[in-house]
C-alpha positions as CSV (number, residue, x, y, z in Angstrom):
1,M,38.2,87.4,136.2
2,K,39.3,86.9,139.4
3,A,41.1,89.7,141.2
4,I,44.5,89.3,142.3
5,P,45.1,91.0,146.2
6,L,47.2,94.1,145.9
7,L,49.0,92.4,148.4
8,F,50.9,90.2,146.2
9,L,51.1,92.7,143.9
10,S,53.1,94.9,146.0
11,V,55.7,91.9,147.0
12,A,55.7,91.1,143.2
13,A,56.8,94.5,142.7
14,V,59.2,94.5,145.7
15,L,60.5,91.4,144.0
16,S,60.6,92.4,140.6
17,A,62.8,96.1,142.1
18,A,65.0,93.6,144.0
19,V,66.2,91.6,141.3
20,A,67.0,95.0,139.1
21,R,69.1,96.7,141.9
22,A,71.0,93.3,141.9
23,E,73.0,93.8,139.4
24,N,75.5,96.8,139.2
25,F,76.8,97.6,136.7
26,A,79.3,100.9,137.8
27,A,82.8,98.6,137.9
28,C,81.3,97.4,134.5
29,N,81.2,100.9,132.5
30,S,84.0,102.8,133.3
31,G,86.0,99.3,132.5
32,I,84.4,100.3,128.8
33,E,85.3,103.5,129.4
34,A,88.4,102.4,130.0
35,E,89.4,100.3,127.1
36,Q,87.6,103.1,125.1
37,A,90.6,105.4,126.3
38,G,93.2,103.2,125.7
39,N,93.4,101.8,129.3
40,Y,93.5,98.3,128.9
41,P,95.0,97.0,132.9
42,L,92.3,99.6,133.6
43,A,89.7,98.4,131.6
44,I,90.6,94.8,132.6
45,E,90.7,95.8,136.4
46,R,87.7,97.0,136.5
47,A,85.6,94.3,134.3
48,T,87.1,92.6,137.2
49,V,85.5,94.3,139.9
50,C,82.2,94.3,137.9
51,I,82.3,89.8,137.8
52,Q,83.2,89.4,141.1
53,T,81.3,91.7,143.3
54,G,78.3,93.0,141.0
55,G,76.0,90.8,141.6
56,L,75.4,90.1,137.6
57,H,72.8,86.9,136.0
58,A,74.1,85.3,133.9
59,A,73.3,87.3,130.5
60,S,75.0,90.2,132.1
61,L,78.4,87.8,133.1
62,A,78.7,86.8,129.9
63,Q,78.7,90.3,128.7
64,A,81.2,91.9,131.5
65,Y,83.6,88.3,130.6
66,Y,83.1,89.5,126.7
67,D,84.2,93.1,127.5
68,R,86.9,91.2,130.3
69,A,88.4,89.4,127.0
70,R,88.5,92.1,125.2
71,A,90.8,93.6,127.1
72,W,92.8,91.2,127.4
73,Y,93.5,90.8,124.0
74,L,94.3,94.3,123.1
75,R,96.7,93.6,125.1
76,E,97.9,90.7,123.1
77,H,97.2,88.3,126.7
78,T,95.9,85.8,124.0
79,D,95.7,83.0,126.5
80,E,94.0,84.9,128.9
81,A,91.0,86.2,126.1
82,L,90.4,83.0,125.3
83,A,89.7,81.8,128.5
84,D,87.7,84.7,129.2
85,Y,85.8,84.0,126.1
86,G,84.9,80.6,127.7
87,N,83.8,82.4,130.8
88,A,81.5,84.5,128.8
89,L,80.2,81.5,126.4
90,N,79.9,78.7,129.8
91,S,78.3,81.6,131.4
92,D,75.7,82.1,127.9
93,P,76.2,79.7,125.4
94,D,73.8,81.8,123.2
95,F,76.1,84.5,123.2
96,V,76.9,85.3,119.8
97,P,79.3,87.5,120.5
98,A,81.5,85.4,122.0
99,Y,82.2,82.9,119.3
100,Y,82.7,85.7,116.3
101,A,85.4,87.1,119.1
102,R,87.1,84.0,119.4
103,G,87.2,82.6,116.2
104,G,88.1,85.6,115.0
105,V,91.2,84.9,118.0
106,F,91.9,81.2,116.3
107,I,92.3,82.9,112.8
108,D,95.1,85.0,114.1
109,L,96.3,82.2,115.9
110,G,96.1,80.1,112.9
111,Q,93.9,77.4,114.8
112,F,91.7,77.1,111.5
113,E,89.3,74.0,112.2
114,R,88.6,75.8,115.7
115,A,87.8,79.1,114.5
116,E,85.5,76.8,111.6
117,A,83.4,75.8,115.2
118,D,83.0,78.5,116.1
119,F,81.5,80.7,113.5
120,T,79.3,78.1,112.5
121,A,78.6,78.2,116.2
122,A,77.6,81.7,116.2
123,L,75.7,81.0,112.3
124,R,73.3,78.3,113.6
125,R,72.0,81.1,116.6
126,D,71.7,83.5,114.1
127,P,72.2,82.8,110.7
128,A,71.7,86.6,108.9
129,Y,75.1,87.3,110.6
130,A,77.1,88.5,107.3
131,R,80.1,89.0,109.7
132,A,80.5,85.4,111.2
133,Y,80.4,84.0,107.2
134,V,83.1,86.0,106.4
135,G,84.8,85.1,109.9
136,R,84.1,81.1,108.3
137,G,84.9,82.1,104.8
138,T,88.6,82.8,105.9
139,A,89.2,79.8,108.3
140,L,88.1,77.5,105.4
141,L,90.2,79.5,103.2
142,G,93.2,78.8,106.0
143,R,92.5,75.4,105.6
144,A,91.9,75.4,101.3
145,A,88.6,74.6,101.3
146,L,88.2,77.3,99.0
147,G,84.7,76.0,97.1
148,D,83.8,76.7,100.9
149,A,85.2,79.8,101.4
150,E,84.0,81.2,98.2
151,R,79.8,79.6,99.4
152,D,80.9,82.0,102.7
153,F,81.9,85.1,101.8
154,A,79.4,85.0,98.8
155,T,76.3,84.5,101.0
156,A,77.7,87.3,103.3
157,L,78.0,90.3,100.4
158,T,74.3,88.4,99.6
159,L,73.4,89.7,103.3
160,D,75.5,92.7,103.0
161,P,76.7,93.9,99.9
162,T,78.5,97.0,102.0
163,R,81.4,94.2,103.4
164,P,84.8,95.1,102.1
165,E,86.6,91.9,103.6
166,A,83.9,89.7,101.7
167,R,84.9,90.9,98.7
168,N,88.5,91.1,99.4
169,G,88.3,87.1,100.5
170,L,86.3,86.2,97.3
171,G,89.4,87.7,95.4
172,R,92.1,85.7,97.6
173,V,89.8,82.7,96.8
174,H,89.8,83.3,92.9
175,L,93.3,84.0,93.5
176,R,94.3,80.7,94.9
177,Q,92.4,79.3,92.1
178,G,93.8,81.1,89.1
179,R,91.0,83.2,88.5
180,V,93.1,86.4,87.9
181,N,90.4,89.0,86.3
182,E,87.5,87.9,88.3
183,A,91.1,88.6,91.7
184,I,91.3,91.6,90.5
185,A,87.9,92.4,90.2
186,D,87.2,91.8,93.7
187,F,89.9,93.5,95.0
188,S,88.8,96.8,93.1
189,A,85.9,96.1,94.3
190,A,86.6,96.0,97.5
191,I,88.5,99.0,97.2
192,G,85.7,100.4,96.3
193,L,84.1,99.6,99.5
194,D,86.8,100.9,101.6
195,H,90.0,102.9,100.4
196,D,91.8,102.7,102.7
197,Y,92.0,99.0,103.0
198,S,95.1,97.7,102.9
199,D,94.8,93.6,102.2
200,A,92.8,94.5,99.6
201,Y,95.8,96.9,98.1
202,I,98.3,94.2,98.0
203,G,95.8,91.5,96.8
204,R,95.0,93.3,93.7
205,A,99.0,94.3,93.4
206,R,99.6,89.9,93.9
207,A,97.0,89.3,91.2
208,L,98.5,92.3,88.8
209,H,102.2,90.9,89.3
210,R,100.5,87.2,88.6
211,S,98.7,89.0,85.3
212,G,102.4,90.9,84.3
213,D,101.9,94.4,84.9
214,F,104.3,94.9,87.4
215,A,103.9,98.7,87.5
216,A,100.4,98.4,88.4
217,A,101.4,96.1,90.6
218,L,103.7,98.0,92.3
219,E,101.5,101.1,92.9
220,D,99.1,98.8,94.3
221,A,101.9,97.4,96.7
222,T,103.0,101.0,98.1
223,R,99.5,102.1,98.5
224,A,99.0,99.0,100.8
225,K,102.8,100.1,102.7
226,N,101.8,103.2,103.3
227,L,98.8,102.6,104.8
228,N,100.0,99.5,106.2
229,P,104.1,100.2,106.8
230,D,105.1,97.5,109.2
231,D,103.7,94.5,107.5
232,P,106.4,92.0,106.5
233,D,104.3,90.3,103.9
234,I,103.4,94.0,102.3
235,R,107.3,94.6,101.9
236,A,108.6,91.6,100.6
237,E,105.6,91.7,97.9
238,R,107.1,95.4,97.2
239,A,110.4,94.5,97.0
240,Q,110.1,91.5,94.1
241,L,107.8,94.0,92.8
242,L,110.6,96.5,92.6
243,D,113.1,94.1,91.3
244,L,110.9,93.0,88.5
245,T,110.8,97.1,87.4
246,G,114.8,97.4,87.6
247,E,114.8,98.7,90.9
248,H,117.2,96.5,93.0
249,E,118.7,99.2,95.1
250,R,115.3,100.3,96.5
251,A,114.3,96.4,96.3
252,D,117.5,95.8,98.7
253,H,116.2,98.6,100.8
254,E,112.7,97.8,100.9
255,R,114.0,94.3,102.1
256,E,116.5,95.5,104.7
257,G,113.2,97.3,106.4
258,E,114.6,100.9,105.0
259,D,112.4,103.3,102.9
260,A,112.4,102.7,99.7
261,E,110.8,105.4,98.6
């Protein structure tokens, strides 16, 4: 085998070191620390410095845009978050977390078809991504494609049986299909996986309400309210259940946003 001249080895090593030094992650790292501390304006500022001056390669640039998008979203600047998730994907079209996160934003906006497209893109690149199946199932549920949603939630559970949101999703599908007993079992299983899961408690409350067990439904709605006291849908369900159990004054207080305990 012909020997490689030492000169070329030295040049290659120098070039490799130069490339490694070209990326400066200091501002990116301080931005992540700021986000973790809840200082989202500083996180955005530091991520911007990193993007503009860090000399980042495509994959690193995608991560930096993704980090800034997350900070924008936590500040409730949805348009800026969506733009940066798009910037991340322009930098690296195979950056799966950006598809997943942008899909979640579209879910929040009620743009279910766009959410479905993003979760599908994530799954094409990572077919074992259980959370993306949950996300797509949620988008399909939003479009009332109940059979497809059920398959995605079930697939998520096959991939990761410990995901409470997948079990909760199945409960929502089954309740919409009128399969009340199955829905109750699903919500109970979700609660078993996460005892502080307000969505599962209010889901089970609705299923128990449908079954006619108003007292048990009220108990679950109260648990959901204690976990998430500002959710208007939880308060509305609880007010209705208070009426059904004869506690009309407390129901009125609940509707008015007052403490109905």
